[in-house]
N, C-alpha and C positions, 0 to 999 in steps of 0.2 A: 504493498499500500504506500502510495506517495502522492499526496495532494498539494498542488501548486495553485495560488491564487494571483490573478494578474489584473489590477484595477487602476482606473485613472480616467481622464477626460475623454471625449470623442476626439477621434483622429490622433490620438497620442502615441499610436504605434502598438497597442495591446496585441491585436490579433497577429501582426509580424513578428513580435516576441514569441507568442504562443507556437507559431508555425515553425519557427527556428528550433525551439525546444522539442517539438514533436519530431522534426526531422531527424534528431539524434536518437530516436528511439528505432530499435531494430525491428520490433514486431509490428502488429497492425495498430493503425491509427484511424479513429473515427472522428470527424467532426460534426458535433450536433449543432444545427442551425435552426433558428425559430423566426427568421425573418419572413413577412407576409409580401407576396406580389400585389398590393393593392393599387398601384398606378405604374406608369410607365417609367417614370424616374427611379422608382425603388425596384421594379424588375431590372432596369439597366444595373443598378448597384449590385443586386444579387446575382446576375449574371457574370458581372466583373469578378466577384469573389469567387465564383465557381471556376472562372477560367484561370485565375491566379493561384488556386490552391493546387499543391502538388498532386500529380497523377495517381501517386500511391495512396493517397488519403481516401479513405471511404467517408461519404457524406450521408448524415441521416437528418433529413429535414423533418422536424418534428411537428411543425405547424401547431395544430390544436390537439395533438396526441396526448393523452393524460399519462399512460404507463409507458412512455417511450424508452425509459431507462433499461427496462426489462428486456429490450430489444438490443441492447449493445453488448457485444461478446464480453464475456467475464474478464478475459486475458487482455483486452484491447486498450489502448493508451486513448482515454477520452478527452476530447478538447470540446468544451462547451462554451460556444460563441453565439450569443452570449448570455449571461445570467440576467441582465437588465431586461432584455426582450421577453425572456421566460417568465420573470416575475410579472412583468405587464400582461402577458397572455393569461396568466394564472387569475390575476385580479379581473381582467375583463370576462373570463369564463364564469367566474363566481357571480359577477354582476349580472350576466345573462341569464345565469341559472336563477338568481333571485328575482328575475322578471324584467331586468333591464329598464327598470323605470326611468325616465328621464330625470326626475326630481332627484334620484340616488346620485346623479353624476353632479348636480350642482348644489344640492341641498344638504340635508343631514344625513351622513352615512350610517346605516344601520348596524346595530352591534353584531348581528348574525353574519352580515356581509365581512365586517372587519375579521370577526373570528374566524371564519371558515378561510378567508384568504391567508390569514396568519398561520394557520394550521397546515395549508397546504404548501405555503413556501417553506416552513420549518421542516416538513417531510421531505421536501426536494432536497434542501441543503443537507439533512441527515443522511439521505441516501447517497448523495455525493461525496460526503464526508467519510463514509464507510465502505465506498468501493474498494475492493481488493486490488484491482490495478491502478495503475497511474492515471491522474486526472488533473487536467488543466482547466480551471474556471476562468473565463474573461468576463469582467463586470466593469461597471462604471461606478465612479465616486459621484453620487449625485447630491444635489442642494448646495453646497458650500455657502450656507447661509440664507439661500434663496427660499421663501416660503411659497409654494404653490398657491394659485388663487382658488383652486377648488378642493372639497374635501376628498375626491378621488385622487387628485394629484397629490395631496399631503398623505393619504394612505399608502399610494405607491412608494413615494419617497421613504416613508418609515419602513415599510417592507423591506425594500431593497438594502437600505442602510443596516437593519438588523440582520439581514442575510449575509451581507458582506463581512460584518463584524463576527459574525458566528464562524463563517467559513474561514476567515483569517485566523481565528483562534484555534481551528482545528488543523490548519495547514501545516505541512512540513516546510513550506516555502511561500513567501509573499512578497511581491514587488508592486511598488507604485510606479506606473509608467508616466513619464512627464517628457513631452516633446521627444519621444524615441528613446529616452534614457531610463534606466532602471533603478529605482531607489529600495534598497533592502530593507524591508520592514521588520524582519524576523527577529533582529537584534536591537530594535529601537525599544526604548522603555514604554511600559504601560502607564507609570506614573513618574513624571518627571522630578527631579531634585530641585528643592528651593535654591536660588540663586545665592552665591556667597555675597551678601550685602556689605560684608566688611572689606572686600577687595577694593584696593584702591583703583580709581577711575582716572585715566589722563584727561584732562580738560582741554 
């Protein structure tokens, strides 16, 4: 078992780092993708990713499948690209199952919707953390202090933030990708030390 988490902003280079790590693996590599071809521009983006992916990599387009993880060979290196989209799909699926009421998206989020979404995201992160084979999870660091305008947006932010924190806590390696550079999170402190206030400062 070996879990690696790569997180960062959009276009920071997370997928490229995941690909380079996966290329070093001698066995089967499966890339699980959850993008949806809902417009022409997105179709072009998805096709570009397919064309650039190494031919030796298998692709599992999970779309709206719930139990997709059971279809991944137990000994394959799994690249999840990306957790952000998966969390969004889980939230959307639960919302639709609850009736998809328009008021739910812009008004008050029901406790059942929040609880069911949380349980499903936690189930996914636990399953990824417990895989016996190597796993690389690509995800986004969302929010950065911005508060979404809708309850659904805030719930999505909270779900993804909690999932990221949980996976990094379980991971054997975690890197923050910033402009193509990798910052190793594994050895950074969880609680910083108070600065030495007695240290003389140059003025």
